[in-house]
C-alpha positions in Angstrom: 0.0 0.0 0.0 1.6 3.2 -1.1 0.4 6.4 0.5 1.7 8.4 -2.5 -0.9 6.7 -4.7 -3.6 7.8 -2.2 -2.3 11.4 -2.2 -2.2 11.3 -6.1 -5.8 10.1 -6.2 -6.9 12.9 -3.9 -5.2 15.5 -6.0 -7.2 14.3 -8.9 -10.4 14.8 -7.0 -11.1 11.2 -6.2 -12.6 10.7 -2.7 -10.1 8.0 -1.6 -9.3 6.9 1.9 -6.9 4.5 3.5 -8.7 2.1 5.9 -6.9 -0.8 7.6 -9.5 -3.5 8.2 -9.9 -7.3 8.7 -11.2 -8.9 5.5 -13.0 -11.5 7.6 -15.2 -8.8 9.3 -15.8 -5.8 7.1 -17.0 -2.6 8.9 -19.5 -1.7 6.2 -23.3 -2.0 5.9 -24.9 -4.6 3.6 -25.4 -3.8 -0.1 -23.1 -0.8 -0.1 -20.7 -1.3 -3.0 -21.2 -1.7 -6.7 -17.9 -3.4 -7.1 -15.2 -5.0 -5.0 -11.7 -5.6 -6.2 -9.5 -8.1 -4.3 -6.2 -9.0 -5.8 -3.5 -11.4 -4.5 -5.1 -11.5 -1.0 -7.1 -14.7 -0.6 -4.0 -16.9 -0.6 -2.8 -15.1 2.6 -6.1 -15.3 4.6 -6.8 -17.8 7.4 -10.5 -18.0 6.4 -10.9 -17.1 2.7 -14.5 -18.4 2.7 -15.4 -16.0 5.5 -13.8 -13.0 3.7 -15.7 -13.8 0.5 -18.9 -14.1 2.6 -18.2 -10.6 3.9 -17.6 -9.3 0.4 -20.8 -10.9 -0.8 -22.6 -9.1 2.1 -21.3 -5.6 1.3 -21.9 -5.9 -2.4 -25.2 -4.5 -3.8 -27.5 -7.0 -5.6 -25.9 -7.9 -8.9 -22.6 -6.3 -7.6 -19.4 -7.3 -9.3 -16.4 -8.9 -7.7 -13.0 -8.8 -9.5 -10.6 -11.2 -7.9 -7.1 -12.5 -8.7 -5.1 -15.2 -7.0 -1.8 -16.9 -8.0 -2.4 -20.1 -10.0 -0.9 -23.1 -8.3 -1.3 -25.1 -11.5 0.8 -22.7 -13.6 3.0 -23.9 -16.3 6.2 -23.3 -14.4 5.1 -25.5 -11.4 3.9 -28.2 -13.7 7.2 -28.1 -15.7 9.3 -28.3 -12.5 7.2 -31.3 -11.3 7.8 -33.1 -14.5 11.5 -32.4 -14.3 11.3 -33.6 -10.6 13.0 -30.4 -9.5 10.0 -28.8 -7.7 10.7 -27.9 -4.1 8.2 -26.2 -1.9 9.6 -22.7 -1.3 9.0 -20.6 1.7 6.0 -18.4 1.1 3.4 -16.3 2.9 0.7 -18.3 1.1 -1.4 -20.5 3.2 -4.1 -21.3 0.5 -3.4 -22.5 -3.0 -5.8 -22.2 -5.9 -6.3 -23.5 -9.4 -9.0 -22.3 -11.8 -11.6 -24.9 -10.7 -11.0 -24.5 -6.9 -11.5 -20.7 -7.0 -14.5 -21.1 -9.2 -16.0 -23.6 -6.8 -15.3 -21.4 -3.8 -16.9 -18.4 -5.4 -20.0 -20.4 -6.4 -20.2 -21.8 -2.9 -20.4 -18.3 -1.4 -23.0 -17.1 -3.8 -21.2 -15.6 -6.8 -21.8 -16.4 -10.4 -18.8 -16.5 -12.6 -19.0 -14.0 -15.5 -15.5 -14.2 -17.0 -12.2 -15.8 -16.4 -9.3 -13.9 -17.9 -6.3 -16.0 -18.8 -3.0 -14.6 -17.5 0.4 -14.8 -19.1 2.2 -18.1 -19.0 5.8 -17.9 -17.9 8.1 -20.5 -19.4 10.8 -21.4 -16.9 13.5 -20.6 -19.5 14.0 -16.8 -19.0 17.4 -16.7 -20.7 16.1 -18.3 -23.9 13.0 -16.0 -23.9 15.0 -12.8 -23.5 17.9 -13.5 -25.8 16.3 -15.7 -28.5 13.0 -13.8 -29.0 10.8 -16.6 -27.9 8.0 -14.4 -26.6 5.7 -15.9 -29.3 5.9 -19.2 -27.6 4.5 -17.7 -24.4 1.8 -15.9 -26.3 0.9 -19.1 -28.1 0.8 -21.2 -24.9 -1.3 -18.6 -23.1 -4.0 -18.9 -25.9 -3.9 -22.7 -26.0 -3.7 -23.3 -22.2 -5.6 -20.4 -20.7 -6.0 -22.1 -17.3 -2.2 -22.6 -16.8 -1.1 -19.0 -16.5 0.6 -17.5 -13.5 -2.5 -15.9 -12.1 -6.3 -16.5 -12.1 -8.4 -13.4 -12.7 -12.1 -13.8 -12.3 -15.1 -11.5 -12.7 -18.1 -12.7 -10.7 -21.5 -11.3 -9.9 -23.3 -11.4 -6.6 -26.4 -13.6 -6.9 -29.1 -14.1 -4.3 -28.4 -17.8 -3.7 -25.5 -19.8 -2.4 -25.0 -23.5 -2.4 -26.5 -23.6 1.1 -29.8 -22.2 -0.1 -30.3 -25.3 -2.2 -29.8 -27.7 0.7 
């Protein structure tokens, strides 16, 4: 969080404020926001389901959620597994997602998926990419394997039901 960005927004006439809050218990009334954007956060939360419930609560009916999470099933991880060189690295992530797990979580809370945007696929050969002009391979793979990019970006809409309502 950069305070300089907040100051820049205020200079442009945008009513922006910095608020430090717990994503599991948002201090806002129900049906307040038209849109909520949460990027690269869910993988760090103790209770991501609870945070999404709170976001669902504060969104207006038909409100939009834009969310991104790192993709655990990205091409680099798969490649390293195939090469048997994958080692779990130290990370602040306590939750791991692939396209289908984040879709199921969002549906479970009461969101309807509107769009999944494929992200860029990194090939674990940076020297070849940079010096041999192989960017076209990454672009090609990103189109053929959209669910294996480095991040998962989802646009979802708040709906009046969750999976619990059907039980």
